[in-house]
N, C-alpha and C positions, 0 to 999 in steps of 0.2 A: 819493725823500726828500726831507724838508719840509725847508724855505727857512725862513729870521724874515721878520717883514713889520715894511716898511719906511714911513714919512710917516704915519704913523698913518691908516693907510686902513679903509674898513673892507670884508667879504667881496663887497659889492658891487662896490665898486671897485675892488679885488684882483682878481674872475673879467672885468670890463673889461679891465683892464691887460692880463691875461697870456690874452684872447681866447678862453676858457672860459665852460661853462656858471654860472649861479652854482645850483643845483642841485646839480651835480657836485659840487662846491667842498663847501657844504654837505656833502653826505653825509661827504667825507673829511675831512671837519675835525667830526666829530660834533652837524651837525644847530645851529653857531652862528649868533645874529643876525645877518643878514647885512647889518643896516644901526648895528650895535654900532661901535665904533671899536675897531681892534684894538689893543690897546699893541705897542708899535716891537720888536722882539726876539723877537716870540711866535712860534712854531714853527706852519707851516700846510703841509699838504700838496696839492701841484700838480699836476695829471695829466700829466705830459710825458713822451707818448711811451712809456707803459705801456699795459698793458690791467688797463682800469680792475676787472674782474672780477676778475681775480688780484690787486690792491693792495686792493679791497674786502674782500676775507677776506684777506688779509694784516693790514691795518690791524684788522679785528675782532679778530681771535683774539690779534695779538699785544697787544693795549690792553684785553680782554676779560676774560680769565681761561680761559677755555676752551681748549680743546683743538681741532685744525681736526673732528674728527667729531662732537664738540657741536654745535659752532659747525653745521654741517651740518645736522645732527638737529634743532636747537630754532632755528634764524636762516636757513637757508638758500630755508626755502618762505616765507619774507617778502620783502613788497617793500621795497626799499630806505629807504623811508621808514619803516615800522612795524620793520625791523628796526633802524634806526637810534633810533629811539626808546624802542624797548624797551631797547637797550642803554645809553643816555643814562640810563634811570629806573635798571634795575642800579645802573651808577655813581653814582650821586647818591643811591640809600639803602644802598648795601654795601660800593660799593669794590667790586663785581663777587664780593663774597664770598661763595658757598653759607653760611658757618657763621655768619655777623655773628648778634651776639643785640641786643634792645636791649625791656628788658620783656618784653611776649610776642610783640615781632616778632620773628622769624625769617626767616635768609637770603640768598639773592640779590635780593632783590625786598620784603623785609623785609613778610611776609605775615603775619597774626596767626595764631600759631602754632596756633591751633584750626580753622585752614581747608586744618591738611596733614594733621588725623589722626593726629599721631604719625609718618608718614613722612617724613622729612627730606632723603628722593636726591631728589639731580640732577633727575633725569626729573621727579617729582611735584613739587617746586617750578617747575620750567618751566610744567606742564601747569597746575596749580592757577596759577599767575600769567597765562598766559592765560587761561583759564577766569573768572577775575576780573578781567582789565581788559576782555574783550569782554562780558561781564556788567554790568559798571556802565560804561564808557567808550565801547564801541562799537571801539575802535580803540587801537594802544599810541599810537601820533599823538595822538590826544582826551585820553589818556592825561597823556602829556607836556603839553600845553595846561593841565590844571585843575593840575598837576603843580607849570608854570609861575604859575599863580596861586595856589596855595596853598601854596606847602613843602610838600606831600603828593597819594597820589594814593589 
């Protein structure tokens, strides 16, 4: 259950105030910058007596536009930080939409449509995005860092 932030705190301060790990809070809340002030009233997820692995799965599937089986297949093998970065990019690029179009860019990760070779399936988009990110950046976390610096990946 999310709670509203108060006192214009940073995520780091929220972690300290709630005696929890900053990395857990980052993962639960979409890897937001730990030192940026969070506006009062912003909803935050806190790990309060819950199984975090179940909570992570519930949060990601509820907000990422994919089913539990797709989540397990395309995100379950990733580390928590890689999974969070991949989902972060999908949200910014397309709002998690596998059918999003922007000129020659298509799908959840807004890949150049030529990379997809006419196959716009979920499986091909996920596979192609993983290959593209690994080849260009080495990891989803590195791709996210690039995106933050350049507003694209």
